[in-house]
N, C-alpha and C positions, 0 to 999 in steps of 0.2 A: 385721313381716310380711316374708316372703321376697320377694326381687325375682326376676321372671322376665324376663330380658333376652335379646334375640336375639344369637347369636354371628355376628359379621360381619367381613368383610375390607374394606379400604378400597375404596369405590366400589360395593360390592354392594348390591342392593336399590334402586338408583337409575338413572335414565337422563337423557338430555338434558344431558349435560355435568355429571355430579355431582361431588362432591368440592369442591375449592377454586374451581373454575370456576363453580359454581352460585351464584345470587344469595344474598346473606347471609340474607334472610328464610327461604328454603328450607333453607339449612344449619342455621339455628337451629331450625326446625321438626323436621328430621330428628334433630338432637341431642336434642331433647326427647323424641321417640319412643324413641330408643335408651336414654334414661335413665329412661323411665317404669317405674313399679312396678305390677305387677298381682298378682292373687291367685295363691297357690302352685299352684292347680290348672291354671293357664293357662301353657302353654309357647309361647313365640314364636320364630320363626325367619325369616331373610331370604328373600325371594322375588325372582326376576327381575321387575323392574318393567315394566309395559306401556309401550310407547314411543309410541303414537299418540294417547293421550288428552290429553296436555298436554306442554309443553316440558320440564317437570321432574316426575318421579314417583318414588315410594318405596313399597315393598310389603313387607308382613309376612304370614306365615301364623300361625295359632293352633290349638292342640290343647288341648282340655279333658279332663283325666283325673281319675279318682277315686283319690287316693293310698291310700285305705283299702281298696280292692278289688284283686283279683288276677285278671287275665285268663288265658286258656288258655295263653298263652306265658310266664306268670309276671310280666308287666308290668301296670301299672295299665291298665284298659280305657279306650279313648277314648270320651268321652261326646258331644262335639261338635267341630266344626272350622270353620274359616273363613279369610277373608283380609281384610286392611285395607290400602287403597291411598290414599296421599296424592298429590293432584295439585296442581301449582302453575303458574300462568301469570302472569308479572309484569305483563302487559297486562290481565289480567282477562278473564273470559268472561261474556257477557250472561246466559246460563242459570244461571251460578253466583251472580251478584250479588256477586262478590268475586274474589280472586286465588288462593284455595285451595279445594279441594273434596275431601271424603272419600268414597270409594266402598267399600262393604263387602259381604261375603257371610258368612252363617252357616248351618250345617246340623246337624241332629241327627235320630236315629231316634226314632220314637214307637211306643207301643203302639197298635194299630188303634182301640181304643175312644176313646183320647184324640184321635186324628186326626179323629174325627167331632164333636168339640165345636164347636158353631156359633160360639162366642165366641173360639175359638183365634186367628184372625188378628188381631182387634182387641186381644186381650190381649198377643200377641207384640209388636205394634207399640208398645203402651203401655210395654212393658219397655224398649224403646230410648229413647223420649222421656223416660221416668222416670229411666233411668240417666244420661242427659245432664244432666238437671236436677239430680239428686242430686249429681253431680260438678261442678256449676256450669260446665259446658262450654257456653259461649254458641254458638248456632248459628242458622242460618236456611235457608229454602228446602229443607226435607226432602222426599224422595220415596222410594218404594220399593214392594216387593211382598212379601207373605207367601204362600207356596205350600205346599199339602199334597199329597203324592202317595202312591200306594199300589201295591204289587206283590203279585200272587198267583202261585203257582208250580204248574206242571203237569209231567206226564211224570216224567222222572228227578229232578225237583226238588220233586215234590208233597209230600214229607215236611216241607219247610220251611214254617214258619208264615208267614202274610201279614206283609208288612213295610210300614211307613209312614214317611215322612220329612217333616220340617218344614224349610223353607228360607226365610230372610229375606234379601232384597237391599235395601240402603238406601244412600242418599247424602245428604249435607247439606253446607252451607257453614259451616266453623268460623269464628267471628268473635272479635275481641278483646273482652275485657270492657269496655274503654274505648277505642273507636275513635279518640277525639280525642287520646289520648296519643301522644307522639312514638315512632315505631318500634313501635307497638303490634302484637302478634301474637297469634293464638289460642293458648290453652293446649292444645297438642297432646297432652301427657301425660294431661290430663283426658279428652280425646276417646277416646284409646286405652283408658284404664281403664274408661270407660263402655261401650264396645263389648265389652270383655272380660267385663264384668259381664252384659251381654246374653247372651253365649254361655253363661255359667255358669247363668243362669236357664233358658235353652232346654234345657240339659243336665239340669235337674232339681235343681240345687244351690240351697240357700237364698240369698237376697240377703245380700251381705256387710254391708250397712248396713240399719238398720230402715226408713229412709225409702224410699219407692218399692217396698214389698214387693209381690210379684206376687199377682194375683187367683187365678190357676190355677197349680198346681205340676205341671210335666210330669215324667213318670217318667224315670229315668236311661236313658241310651242303652244299647241292647243291644250285646253283643259281636258280633264277626264271626260270620256264619252259615256253616256248612259248605256247600261246593258239592256 
């Protein structure tokens, strides 16, 4: 399987004294994210990390494309996008119940009729939990929202068809498989791979593995609409 790895320069994507000055557990977690292997449809890149959420943070953006298709500009069309943020507080935070926290966002366009499916939010959330379990990514204290939104166009834009979007915001506490083991850390590569699988399912791509197959298959994301 091809690896999709972010292109980074030293210190990019992190804050709170990144690099060699960061705590070793955070350095190891970031190294695992940099080395993670995802599906070839997922392209990762570094993002400026938020500075106020935790003493140490690291952020990635993701774009899901369809290599078999060709957009109006000749490039594969984007089907979904999102961001993945790793937070670390060596002292821990009560709301996290741990020293690490993952905060994510995923978005994709939908056909209007799919947006009206009453089971869509529950199914979308189950894709996240199912992907984490399939990847054996141990976690706790999950929270999040699944939002459907729609736009209708009028006046000079009335020729554009109605557009609907699915957005999932989720956070959880990654935990070591064996908390009692010395220097135990969460398997951050597994958490990133699970989140990337969620984006692919939201984009309408089939699950990479048989386990945790989706109940509802969403249509592929539409290409950019003319203004």
